[in-house]
C-alpha positions in Angstrom: 5.2 -22.7 17.1 7.4 -21.2 19.8 7.5 -22.3 23.4 8.6 -20.2 26.4 10.7 -22.0 29.0 10.3 -21.0 32.7 13.5 -22.1 34.6 12.4 -22.0 38.2 14.8 -22.5 41.1 18.3 -24.0 41.0 17.2 -27.3 39.4 15.0 -25.7 36.8 17.7 -23.3 35.7 20.3 -25.9 35.4 18.2 -28.4 33.4 16.9 -25.5 31.2 20.4 -24.4 30.3 21.4 -28.0 29.4 18.2 -28.4 27.3 18.9 -25.2 25.3 22.5 -26.2 24.8 21.5 -29.5 23.5 18.9 -28.1 21.2 21.3 -25.6 19.8 24.0 -28.2 19.2 21.5 -30.7 17.7 20.3 -28.2 15.1 23.8 -27.3 13.7 24.2 -27.6 10.0 27.5 -29.4 10.3 25.6 -32.4 11.7 23.8 -32.9 8.4 20.4 -31.7 9.6 18.1 -30.3 7.0 17.7 -26.5 6.9 14.0 -26.9 7.7 14.9 -28.9 10.9 17.2 -26.2 12.2 14.8 -23.4 11.3 11.9 -25.1 13.2 14.1 -26.0 16.1 15.3 -22.4 16.5 11.8 -21.0 16.2 10.6 -23.2 19.0 13.3 -22.4 21.5 15.1 -19.2 20.3 14.5 -15.9 18.7 16.8 -13.8 16.5 17.6 -10.3 17.5 18.6 -7.5 15.2 22.1 -7.7 13.7 23.7 -10.2 11.3 26.2 -11.4 13.9 23.8 -11.7 16.8 23.5 -15.2 18.3 20.1 -16.8 18.9 18.4 -15.7 22.1 16.6 -18.3 24.2 12.9 -17.9 24.7 13.3 -18.4 28.4 12.7 -16.7 31.7 15.0 -17.5 34.6 13.7 -17.2 38.2 15.5 -17.8 41.5 15.6 -16.2 44.9 19.4 -16.3 45.0 21.7 -14.8 42.3 24.4 -17.4 42.2 22.8 -20.1 40.0 21.3 -17.5 37.6 24.7 -15.7 37.2 26.4 -19.1 36.5 23.7 -20.1 34.0 23.9 -16.8 32.1 27.7 -16.9 32.0 27.7 -20.5 30.8 25.4 -19.8 27.9 27.3 -16.7 26.9 30.6 -18.6 27.1 29.3 -21.1 24.4 29.3 -18.2 21.9 26.4 -20.0 20.1 23.4 -18.7 21.9 22.5 -16.5 24.9 19.7 -15.5 27.2 18.0 -12.2 26.8 19.4 -9.2 28.7 16.1 -8.8 30.6 15.0 -12.4 30.9 15.9 -13.2 34.5 14.7 -12.3 38.0 16.5 -13.0 41.2 16.8 -11.8 44.8 19.4 -12.1 47.5 17.4 -14.2 49.9 16.3 -17.8 49.1 13.2 -19.7 50.2 15.0 -21.9 52.7 13.6 -25.1 51.2 10.3 -24.0 52.5 7.4 -24.4 50.0 5.2 -22.0 52.0 7.9 -19.3 51.8 8.1 -19.6 48.0 4.3 -19.9 47.5 2.9 -17.5 50.1 5.7 -14.9 50.4 7.9 -14.7 47.4 5.1 -15.5 44.9 2.7 -12.6 45.7 5.6 -10.3 46.3 7.3 -10.8 43.0 4.4 -11.9 40.8 4.2 -8.7 38.8 7.9 -8.6 38.0 8.1 -12.2 36.9 4.9 -12.1 34.8 6.2 -9.0 33.1 9.2 -10.9 31.9 7.0 -13.8 30.8 4.7 -11.4 28.8 7.7 -9.9 27.1 8.8 -13.3 25.8 5.3 -14.3 24.8 4.9 -11.1 22.8 8.0 -11.9 20.8 6.6 -15.2 19.6 4.9 -15.0 16.2 3.1 -18.3 16.9 3.0 -19.1 20.6 2.6 -22.7 21.5 2.7 -22.8 25.3 4.9 -22.9 28.4 7.3 -25.5 29.8 7.9 -24.8 33.5 11.0 -26.7 34.8 11.3 -27.1 38.6 12.2 -29.4 41.4 9.8 -30.9 44.0 12.3 -30.8 46.8 13.2 -27.1 47.4 11.3 -24.0 48.3 11.8 -21.7 45.2 11.3 -24.2 42.4 8.4 -26.0 44.1 6.7 -23.2 46.0 7.3 -20.2 43.8 7.1 -22.4 40.7 3.7 -23.6 41.7 2.5 -20.0 42.4 3.8 -18.8 39.0 2.1 -21.8 37.2 -1.2 -20.7 38.8 -0.6 -17.2 37.6 0.1 -18.4 34.1 -3.2 -20.3 34.0 -5.1 -17.2 35.0 -3.2 -15.0 32.6 -3.1 -17.4 29.7 -6.2 -19.6 30.2 -6.1 -21.1 26.7 -2.4 -21.9 26.5 -0.7 -25.2 27.1 1.3 -25.6 30.3 3.6 -28.5 30.8 5.4 -28.8 34.1 8.7 -30.8 34.1 9.2 -31.9 37.7 12.4 -33.4 39.1 11.6 -36.0 41.8 14.1 -35.9 44.7 16.2 -38.8 45.8 14.3 -41.3 48.0 17.1 -41.1 50.6 16.4 -37.5 51.0 17.9 -34.2 49.7 15.8 -32.0 52.0 14.3 -33.0 55.3 10.9 -31.5 54.3 10.9 -32.7 50.7 7.9 -34.9 51.3 5.9 -31.9 52.4 7.1 -29.9 49.4 6.3 -32.7 47.0 2.8 -33.2 48.2 2.0 -29.5 48.3 3.4 -29.0 44.8 1.6 -32.0 43.2 -1.7 -31.2 44.7 -1.7 -27.6 43.5 -0.3 -28.3 40.0 -2.8 -31.0 39.4 -5.5 -28.3 39.3 -3.7 -25.9 37.0 -1.2 -27.6 34.8 -2.1 -29.6 31.6 0.5 -32.3 32.3 3.2 -33.2 34.8 6.3 -34.8 33.3 8.3 -36.4 36.1 11.9 -37.4 36.2 13.2 -39.3 39.2 16.7 -38.5 40.4 17.1 -42.2 41.6 16.2 -43.5 38.2 18.4 -41.0 36.3 21.3 -41.8 38.7 21.0 -45.5 37.8 21.1 -44.5 34.1 24.3 -42.5 34.7 25.9 -45.4 36.7 24.8 -48.5 34.8 24.4 -47.2 31.2 26.6 -44.2 30.9 29.4 -45.7 33.0 30.0 -42.5 35.0 32.0 -43.2 38.2 31.6 -39.9 40.1 28.0 -38.9 39.3 27.2 -35.2 39.7 24.0 -33.2 39.3 25.4 -32.0 36.0 25.5 -35.5 34.7 21.9 -36.1 35.9 20.8 -32.8 34.3 22.3 -33.7 30.9 20.4 -37.0 30.8 17.1 -35.3 31.7 17.8 -32.6 29.0 18.6 -35.4 26.5 15.3 -37.1 27.2 13.4 -33.8 26.9 15.1 -32.9 23.6 14.3 -36.3 22.1 10.6 -35.5 22.3 10.6 -31.7 21.9 12.8 -31.5 18.8 11.1 -31.5 15.3 9.4 -34.7 14.2 7.4 -35.8 11.3 4.0 -36.8 12.5 1.8 -39.7 11.5 -0.3 -37.3 9.5 2.6 -36.2 7.3 5.9 -38.1 6.9 7.5 -35.3 4.9 6.7 -32.3 7.1 7.7 -31.6 10.7 4.9 -31.1 13.2 4.3 -27.5 14.1 2.9 -27.7 17.6 4.9 -30.1 19.8 3.1 -29.4 23.1 -0.3 -29.7 21.4 0.7 -33.0 19.8 2.0 -34.4 23.1 -0.9 -33.4 25.2 -3.5 -34.5 22.6 -2.0 -38.0 22.5 -1.2 -38.5 26.2 -3.6 -36.5 28.3 -6.8 -38.3 27.3 -8.6 -37.3 30.5 -8.1 -34.4 32.9 -7.9 -36.8 35.8 -4.7 -38.4 34.4 -1.9 -35.9 34.0 1.2 -37.8 35.2 3.7 -38.5 32.4 6.9 -40.4 32.3 9.5 -41.0 29.6 11.6 -43.9 28.5 14.6 -43.8 26.1 16.6 -46.5 24.4 19.4 -46.8 23.8 21.1 -44.8 26.5 24.9 -45.1 26.7 28.1 -43.0 26.7 29.4 -41.5 23.4 32.4 -43.8 23.6 30.3 -46.9 23.9 28.0 -45.7 21.1 30.9 -45.8 18.7 31.3 -49.5 19.1 27.7 -50.5 19.3 25.2 -51.5 16.6 21.4 -51.6 16.9 18.5 -53.1 14.9 15.0 -51.8 15.0 13.4 -55.2 15.8 15.6 -55.5 18.9 14.9 -52.0 20.0 11.1 -52.4 19.5 11.2 -55.7 21.5 13.1 -54.1 24.4 10.9 -51.0 24.4 7.7 -53.1 24.5 9.0 -55.1 27.5 10.1 -51.9 29.2 6.5 -50.6 29.0 5.0 -53.8 30.2 7.3 -54.1 33.2 7.5 -50.3 33.8 11.3 -50.4 33.5 12.8 -46.9 32.9 16.0 -48.4 31.3 17.1 -51.4 29.4 19.3 -52.8 32.2 17.4 -55.0 34.5 14.2 -55.5 32.4 11.9 -58.1 34.0 11.3 -60.4 31.1 9.1 -62.6 33.2 6.4 -60.0 33.2 3.8 -60.9 30.6 0.5 -59.4 29.3 -2.6 -61.6 30.0 -3.9 -63.6 27.0 -6.2 -61.7 24.6 -9.7 -61.5 25.8 -8.8 -62.2 29.5 -9.2 -59.1 31.8 -6.3 -58.3 34.0 -6.6 -59.4 37.6 -7.2 -56.5 40.0 -4.8 -56.4 42.9 -4.4 -54.3 46.0 -2.1 -51.3 45.8 0.5 -53.1 47.9 0.7 -55.9 45.4 0.7 -53.8 42.2 4.5 -54.2 41.9 3.7 -57.9 41.0 1.3 -56.9 38.3 2.2 -55.8 34.7 2.0 -52.1 34.0 -1.1 -50.7 32.5 -0.8 -47.7 30.2 -3.6 -45.2 29.6 -1.9 -43.6 26.5 1.4 -44.0 24.7 3.4 -41.9 22.3 6.2 -43.4 20.3 9.0 -41.3 18.8 11.6 -42.8 16.6 14.9 -41.2 15.5 17.7 -42.7 13.6 18.8 -44.3 10.3 16.2 -46.2 8.3 13.6 -45.1 10.7 10.8 -45.6 8.2 11.6 -49.3 8.0 11.0 -49.9 11.7 8.1 -52.2 12.4 6.1 -50.7 15.2 3.3 -53.4 15.0 4.8 -55.2 18.0 3.7 -52.3 20.2 0.1 -52.3 19.0 -1.5 -54.9 21.4 -5.2 -55.1 22.0 -6.7 -52.6 24.4 -3.7 -50.2 24.3 -3.7 -46.8 22.5 -0.4 -46.2 20.6 0.2 -42.9 18.9 3.3 -42.8 16.7 5.6 -40.1 15.5 8.3 -41.0 13.1 11.2 -38.8 12.2 14.5 -39.0 10.2 16.8 -37.2 12.6 18.9 -37.8 15.7 19.7 -41.2 17.2 17.3 -41.3 20.1 14.3 -43.7 20.4 11.9 -42.9 23.1 8.5 -43.8 24.4 6.4 -41.2 26.3 3.5 -42.5 28.2 1.4 -41.7 31.2 1.4 -44.6 33.6 -0.9 -45.7 36.3 2.2 -46.9 38.0 3.0 -43.3 38.8 0.9 -43.9 41.9 3.8 -46.0 43.3 5.8 -42.8 43.6 3.0 -40.8 45.1 2.1 -43.3 47.8 5.3 -43.3 49.8 5.6 -39.5 49.7 2.1 -39.1 50.9 2.6 -41.6 53.8 5.8 -40.1 54.9 4.6 -36.5 54.9 1.3 -37.5 56.5 3.4 -39.2 59.3 5.3 -35.9 59.7 2.0 -34.0 59.9 0.5 -36.3 62.5 3.6 -35.7 64.6 3.4 -32.0 63.8 7.1 -32.2 62.6 8.3 -29.0 61.0 4.6 -27.8 60.6 5.4 -24.5 62.4 7.9 -23.6 59.6 5.0 -23.6 57.1 2.3 -22.1 59.4 4.4 -19.0 60.0 4.2 -18.3 56.3 0.5 -18.9 55.9 -0.1 -22.6 55.4 -2.5 -24.1 57.9 -3.0 -27.7 58.9 -6.3 -27.6 56.9 -4.3 -26.7 53.8 -2.1 -29.7 54.4 -5.1 -32.0 54.8 -6.7 -30.7 51.6 -3.4 -31.4 49.7 -3.3 -34.9 51.1 -6.9 -35.4 50.0 -6.1 -34.3 46.5 -3.1 -36.6 46.2 -5.2 -39.5 47.6 -7.7 -38.9 44.9 -5.0 -39.0 42.2 -3.8 -42.4 43.6 -7.4 -43.7 43.7 -8.0 -42.6 40.1 -5.0 -44.4 38.8 -5.7 -47.4 41.0 -9.2 -47.7 39.5 -7.7 -48.4 36.0 -6.8 -51.9 37.1 
């Protein structure tokens, strides 16, 4: 099945371009991929236009309120010579959203809804088998978060039975935008009502991966975007499912959501990959499946997003003993509890990997095995996501009580009551995850 990418705002456009570049490179025949692998990969992310020499065209819609990023993204894809975006697949204006969620949601959204949805409909109609949307956006700015949230709501109304996965980039804790806390709470509270799942990547975590595992000295947003794209590709590229070890699954979004979103109240997803290292280091490294499975299990227990710095002192309670419930402030001292897990294995001798070490009592583990690529990753929705929500809510609530920057949102149509409703929604999400123990 084919998926349509929505690249929303600067962050969404840059990550989307990196993902499509990765997918196109990964499916090349000179890498030894089976013809069926490349065919399915292309069907998911690209379409072929008339002409024997035509390069694959991305199934994507690019949206931004400023032309610079989209122009650069289109040029970068064209320069590769291996794929391109469609001639009528982008929409931009000459005035941004000023990092104001209300400007993107209340002003730009209704004003440009028809034009953007027309581009989306064109892409959907060119899919023989449509599998759903992946909307890529940041939580910090105004266009990606505000306009992106509005477009997601429109997609839900227009395609009520289609899968919608929102890939969200969580801003640096030190602050990228002074009002990023407002923008994050407003975005999460609205998307929780319309999206099927929210896959979150934290800039702080990815930055550590670039520094400690990739050995990058001067880390740029391009480096961060490449890591996020690599993680996305590792779960979205073709895999052999547990129901068939000889055929690739046909519905990636459906498989992911069926395994991970077991209840509509729990939609937050996170992703772990091992090993992660630079290409130079990879040439001089060897791995064994038992060691990888051991590390991956401990990463899940300790809620570690990378191999470096895993807390090996964190242990599961003995079988038959319930976990001790702790207050939210002390949850960092408690082992991580997973509601659902999905394991994806890629690499040599993958069918010899013993995944039994991950199948402890009381935990649901769905497994996908596949004979391609080198990435091993675990995708899971975690109650520990509340640890990210809680500081954002507290900071933005403090701003609201002091009425800091509120006028910038009110002039575009967001009232104090709207803010309070959003805080209530986020509070309910935190309470739902906290109740899992």
